[in-house]
C-alpha positions in Angstrom: -135.1 -29.5 -76.2 -137.3 -29.5 -73.1 -135.7 -29.3 -69.7 -136.0 -32.6 -67.8 -134.8 -34.1 -64.5 -134.4 -37.8 -63.8 -133.5 -38.9 -60.2 -130.8 -41.6 -60.3 -130.1 -42.0 -56.6 -131.5 -40.5 -53.5 -129.9 -40.8 -50.0 -130.5 -39.0 -46.7 -127.6 -36.6 -47.4 -127.1 -36.8 -51.1 -128.8 -36.9 -54.5 -127.7 -37.7 -58.0 -129.8 -36.7 -61.0 -129.7 -36.2 -64.7 -130.4 -32.7 -65.9 -131.1 -32.4 -69.6 -132.1 -29.6 -71.9 -129.7 -27.0 -70.5 -126.3 -25.5 -71.5 -123.1 -26.0 -69.6 -123.4 -22.3 -68.5 -126.7 -22.9 -66.8 -125.4 -26.1 -65.2 -122.4 -24.2 -63.8 -124.6 -21.4 -62.6 -126.7 -23.9 -60.7 -123.6 -25.5 -59.2 -122.3 -22.1 -58.1 -125.7 -21.1 -56.7 -126.0 -24.3 -54.6 -122.6 -23.9 -52.9 -122.3 -20.1 -52.9 -125.7 -18.6 -52.8 -127.9 -20.8 -50.6 -127.7 -19.3 -47.1 -127.3 -21.3 -43.9 -126.6 -20.6 -40.2 -123.0 -20.7 -39.0 -121.2 -19.4 -35.9 -119.8 -15.9 -36.8 -118.6 -14.6 -33.5 -117.6 -16.2 -30.1 -117.5 -14.5 -26.7 -115.2 -16.4 -24.4 -115.6 -16.1 -20.6 -113.2 -18.9 -19.7 -110.8 -21.1 -21.6 -108.3 -23.2 -19.7 -107.8 -25.7 -22.6 -104.6 -26.2 -24.6 -106.2 -24.4 -27.6 -106.2 -20.7 -28.3 -109.5 -18.9 -28.5 -109.1 -18.3 -32.2 -108.7 -22.1 -32.8 -111.8 -22.9 -30.9 -113.7 -20.2 -32.7 -112.7 -21.6 -36.0 -113.8 -25.1 -35.0 -117.1 -23.8 -33.9 -117.6 -21.9 -37.1 -117.2 -25.1 -39.1 -119.9 -27.1 -37.3 -122.9 -27.4 -39.6 -126.1 -25.9 -38.0 -129.6 -27.0 -39.0 -131.3 -24.2 -40.9 -135.1 -24.3 -40.9 -136.1 -23.3 -44.4 -139.8 -22.9 -43.4 -138.9 -20.0 -41.0 -136.6 -18.0 -43.2 -136.9 -16.7 -46.8 -133.7 -18.4 -47.9 -134.3 -17.6 -51.5 -134.3 -13.9 -50.7 -131.5 -11.8 -52.0 -131.3 -10.0 -48.7 -130.6 -12.0 -45.6 -132.4 -11.9 -42.3 -130.3 -10.6 -39.4 -131.6 -13.1 -36.9 -129.0 -14.2 -34.4 -128.8 -17.5 -32.5 -126.8 -18.0 -29.3 -125.1 -21.4 -28.7 -123.6 -21.6 -25.2 -121.2 -24.1 -23.6 -120.0 -24.6 -20.1 -117.8 -27.7 -19.8 -115.3 -29.0 -17.3 -112.8 -31.7 -17.8 -111.7 -34.4 -17.9 -113.4 -35.3 -21.1 -114.1 -34.3 -24.7 -116.6 -31.5 -25.4 -118.7 -32.3 -28.5 -121.0 -30.3 -30.7 -124.0 -32.0 -29.0 -123.0 -30.3 -25.7 -123.8 -26.9 -27.2 -127.0 -25.4 -25.9 -129.0 -23.3 -28.4 -131.5 -20.7 -27.5 -133.5 -21.7 -30.6 -134.4 -25.4 -30.7 -134.7 -25.3 -34.5 -131.1 -24.2 -35.0 -128.6 -26.6 -33.5 -125.6 -28.7 -34.6 -126.6 -31.0 -37.4 -124.2 -33.7 -36.0 -123.9 -34.0 -32.2 -120.7 -36.0 -32.4 -118.2 -33.4 -33.7 -115.3 -32.9 -31.3 -114.7 -29.4 -30.1 -112.0 -29.6 -27.5 -110.5 -32.2 -25.1 -110.1 -31.0 -21.5 -107.9 -32.3 -18.7 -109.0 -32.5 -15.1 -109.7 -29.1 -13.7 -109.8 -27.4 -17.1 -112.9 -25.4 -18.2 -114.3 -23.7 -21.2 -117.2 -21.3 -21.1 -118.4 -19.2 -24.0 -121.4 -17.9 -26.1 -121.2 -18.5 -29.8 -123.4 -16.3 -32.0 -124.7 -17.8 -35.3 -126.0 -15.8 -38.2 -127.2 -16.5 -41.8 -124.6 -16.2 -44.5 -123.6 -17.4 -47.9 -120.8 -19.7 -49.0 -119.5 -17.1 -51.4 -118.5 -15.1 -48.4 -117.0 -17.9 -46.3 -116.9 -21.7 -46.6 -118.5 -22.1 -43.2 -121.8 -21.1 -44.8 -121.6 -23.6 -47.6 -124.6 -26.0 -47.3 -122.6 -28.8 -48.9 -121.1 -29.8 -52.3 -122.4 -29.8 -55.8 -120.6 -31.1 -58.9 -121.5 -32.4 -62.4 -120.2 -34.1 -65.4 -121.5 -34.6 -69.0 -123.5 -37.7 -69.4 -121.3 -39.9 -71.7 -121.5 -43.1 -73.6 -118.4 -45.3 -74.2 -118.5 -47.3 -77.4 -116.4 -50.4 -77.2 -115.8 -52.5 -80.4 -116.1 -56.2 -80.1 -112.9 -56.5 -82.1 -111.0 -55.8 -78.9 -109.6 -58.9 -77.2 -111.1 -59.2 -73.8 -114.1 -56.9 -74.4 -116.2 -59.1 -72.2 -114.1 -58.0 -69.2 -115.3 -54.4 -69.8 -118.8 -55.6 -69.9 -118.4 -57.3 -66.5 -116.8 -54.2 -65.0 -119.7 -52.1 -66.2 -122.2 -54.4 -64.7 -120.3 -54.5 -61.4 -120.6 -50.6 -61.4 -124.3 -51.1 -62.1 -124.0 -49.0 -65.3 -126.5 -49.5 -68.2 -124.9 -51.6 -70.9 -126.3 -51.9 -74.5 -125.0 -54.5 -76.9 -125.3 -55.1 -80.6 -123.3 -57.3 -83.1 -120.5 -54.8 -83.4 -120.1 -53.0 -80.0 -120.9 -52.4 -76.4 -122.3 -49.1 -75.3 -121.8 -48.2 -71.6 -123.7 -45.1 -70.3 -121.5 -43.6 -67.6 -123.8 -41.6 -65.2 -121.0 -42.2 -62.7 -117.3 -42.6 -63.0 -116.1 -45.6 -65.0 -112.4 -46.2 -65.7 -111.1 -48.8 -68.1 -108.0 -50.9 -67.2 -104.7 -49.8 -68.7 -104.6 -52.8 -70.9 -107.3 -51.1 -73.1 -105.5 -47.8 -73.5 -104.0 -48.9 -76.8 -107.4 -49.2 -78.3 -108.6 -45.7 -77.5 -109.5 -43.6 -80.5 -110.7 -46.1 -83.1 -111.9 -49.1 -81.2 -112.9 -47.3 -78.0 -114.5 -43.9 -78.2 -116.4 -41.7 -75.8 -119.5 -39.7 -76.8 -120.7 -36.8 -74.6 -124.5 -36.3 -74.8 -125.2 -32.6 -75.6 -127.1 -30.5 -73.1 -127.2 -33.4 -70.6 -125.4 -33.5 -67.3 -125.2 -35.8 -64.3 -125.4 -33.7 -61.1 -124.4 -34.8 -57.6 -125.4 -32.7 -54.6 -124.3 -33.6 -51.0 -125.5 -31.9 -47.9 -123.5 -31.1 -44.7 -126.7 -31.4 -42.7 -127.9 -27.8 -42.6 -130.5 -28.4 -45.2 -132.0 -31.4 -47.0 -130.5 -31.8 -50.5 -133.8 -31.2 -52.2 -134.1 -27.9 -50.5 -130.6 -26.9 -51.5 -131.4 -27.4 -55.2 -134.9 -25.8 -55.0 -133.6 -22.7 -53.2 -130.7 -22.3 -55.6 -133.1 -22.4 -58.5 -135.3 -19.8 -56.9 -132.3 -17.6 -56.2 -131.3 -17.8 -59.9 -134.8 -16.8 -60.9 -134.8 -13.8 -58.6 -131.4 -12.7 -59.8 -132.6 -13.0 -63.4 -135.7 -11.0 -62.7 -133.6 -8.3 -61.0 -131.3 -8.2 -64.0 -134.2 -7.9 -66.5 -135.8 -5.1 -64.4 -132.5 -3.2 -64.4 -132.3 -3.6 -68.2 -135.8 -2.2 -68.6 -134.9 0.8 -66.5 -132.0 1.5 -68.7 -134.1 1.3 -71.8 -136.7 3.8 -70.5 
C-alpha cells in the first residue's frame, strides 16, 4: 500500500489530515517527533535586576519560559540532530500601575519574539518595577515542555455501520450530517466515516455489537497537529519527518559499522 496524505482541514494554527499506508508504529513515531524532536526557541535563563512585584523571581521565570517564541525555520537547521547554540536576549523594563504583557518584551533579534503579544506576565501596582534580561535558546520538547512547538495526536480512521433495523436510525443520520461527516447509505445500513469524533446517543447503546459496529481502516490514521505559534503547522510536520529520516540514516550507518 502506497503512502498517501489527504488534507481534511487547514487553519492558521492547526491542520487535520489523513495519513494512509503506514503502520501504527510509524504514526506514533511521527507524533512523538512533532512534539518532542522539533526544536523551538524558549526562555532558558533569566537575569533579574529589579523585581518589586508580588511574584517571586522563579515564578516570573517560569511564566517567561512558557511564552511561545517565533522560530525562523529558514535561519536555522531545525532538522539537524545537533542544535545551534545561538542565544537571543529579551529584555523588559516596566513600571506600574499596569499589566506587563509579552508584547512589552524587547528582543535583540526581530525574527525571534513572542508569538502572541497579549500573554500576561505580571501585574504591577503603582511604584512597582521589574527589570530583567531573559535569554532564549533552541531546545526540544523531550527535554522540557516549554520547547514543544504544539500538539499532535491521531486516531484510526473508522467507519460506523448502522443497521436500518434500528428504530430511529434517521436520527443518527442527521447527527452525522450536522458533524459534517461523510454518510453512505444503502438498503440495509448507514455507513458513517468518522475522520473526527462522533458519539452516538445513549439510547443506541443497546444495539452495539450486532446492529451497530465499528470498523477501523487498516494502516489509515487521522492526524491533528496544532501549533503554539512558534512554527507554522506545515513546518512542524515537515521538520519532524526530516528528523526521522536523519535518525534512520544514522541508525543504518551504525549498523553498517558493526557489520564491517
